[in-house]
N, C-alpha and C positions, 0 to 999 in steps of 0.2 A: 504494500500500500504506500509506495513512495511517490512523491510528486503528484501527478494527476491521478485521481481515483479511477480504477477500472470499473466497468459497468457492473460486474458481479459484486464488488465491494460497495459501490454506491447503492445498489439494490438492497444489499443486506443492511446497510445503515438506515435506509428508509423503512425497512421491515422492522428494525429495532424501534424506531420512532413510533411506528404504528401500534406496537405492542402496548404503549402507554398513552394512546391518544385520549382515553377517557379519564386519565388522572388529572387532578387539579394542578399538581406540581411535578411533572414528569422528568425534569432535567437530570436529577441525580441518578434515577434509575436508568435512563437512556445512556448517560455517560458511563455508568458502571458496567452496563452490558457491553458497550463498545470497548472499554478498557480491557475487560475480561476476554473479549473475542480477539482483539488485535494487539493488546499490550501497550497501546498508546493512542492519543487522540490529537492528530495533527490538525493544522488550520483548515485544510480542505475538507476534513470530516466535520469540523465545527460548522463550516459553511452549509453543508448538507443538513445538519441538525437544525440550524437556524432557519433554513428555508422550509423545512418540514414542520417546525414547531411555532414559528413566528417569534422565537426568542432571539434577541440580537446577538451577533457574533461576539460583541464586546462583553455581554453578560455571560455567555457560555465560556469565553476565554478566562474571564474572572473566576469562574467556578473551577475550571480545569487547573488554573495556576494556584488557587487558594488551597485546595485539598491535596496533600502529599501523595495520596494513593492514585491520583490521576497523573499522567505524564504526557508531555507534548512530543517526546521523542521515544524511540524504542528503548526498552530496558534491556540489560544484559541477561544472559541465561541465568546468572546468579546475582540476585540483588542483595547487597550487603548493607544492612541498616545498622548504623551505630547510634545507640541512644545517647543523646546529649542532655537528657533531663538532669535536674539538680543532683540527685543521688549518684547517677552515673558520672556526671561531670566532676563531682567532688572526688570520686574514686579513680579518676584518671582517664575518662573516656576521650578527652581531647587528644591525648598522646596516642591512644589506640587508633582513632580515626585518622590522625596525621600519619601514622605508620602504614595503614591501609593505602592512603593517598600516595605516599612516597613509593611503596612497592608496586602499586598498580599504575602509577604515572598519571593519575586522574584526580581531579578535585571532587568534593562531594557534589552530587547532582549530575555527574558525568558518567559515561560508559566507556570502557576500554575499546580501542579500535577493533579488536578481534570479536567484539560483541559478547564476551564471556562474563564480564563483571560490570555492575552498576554500583556506585558508592552513594549511599544516602545518609544524610544526617537527620536523625529522627528526634522528635520532641521527647515525650515520655512514653515508653512502651509498657509501663506497668510492671516492670521487673526490678523494682528498686532494691529488693532484698538480695539480688544477685548481681549488683552493680560492680563494674560496668558491663552492661549486657550488649551483645551483638546478635542480630537476627539475620540469617541467610536463608532466603526462600521459606520462611516460616520456622526454621529450626533455630532455637535460641541457645546461644553460647553464654554460660554464666561466668561472672568474675574474670573477664578476659584480660590477660596480662599482655603488655606490648610485645613480649618475647614470643607469644603464641601466634601472632598475626601471620608471620611467614609460613608456618606449618598449616594454618587454616587455609590460606590461599593455595598452597601446594596441593592440599588434599582435594580441592575443587578442580584444579587444573588436571590432576591425575584422573578424577572422575570423568571429566569432559573428554579426555582422550581415550578412555577405556572402551 
């Protein structure tokens, strides 16, 4: 779904919009379905949603960029979420995310050129008792030490080539 939407993708986006046409406030459900289907919500998709729903592209863009679970660009195969909530931050989460950033060569919010990893800085993930916490595709790593970061990345690289 790069650049211009193909007819099949556009048709599917329209179908997703139609699922919620009787809802008073359908936008979150529509965007959620699109994110789950494609992994991201680029501008050309937002334009189709706008045309189908009558909601302005500006409003749709505002929603997509406000909520961290929506993305404007494709996410990597492995999404590394480093919690920077207060408890995690106090226990060294900034050093942990900086190490991921250094080893992967990307800043938070970016994806590696090979499409393998996306690094995200998260607010609070509710794992304060095991701070600093890192979540990768839903698997939570407790009390992550900066020394573990290299091995964590290596294990996912190995899995990806297996």
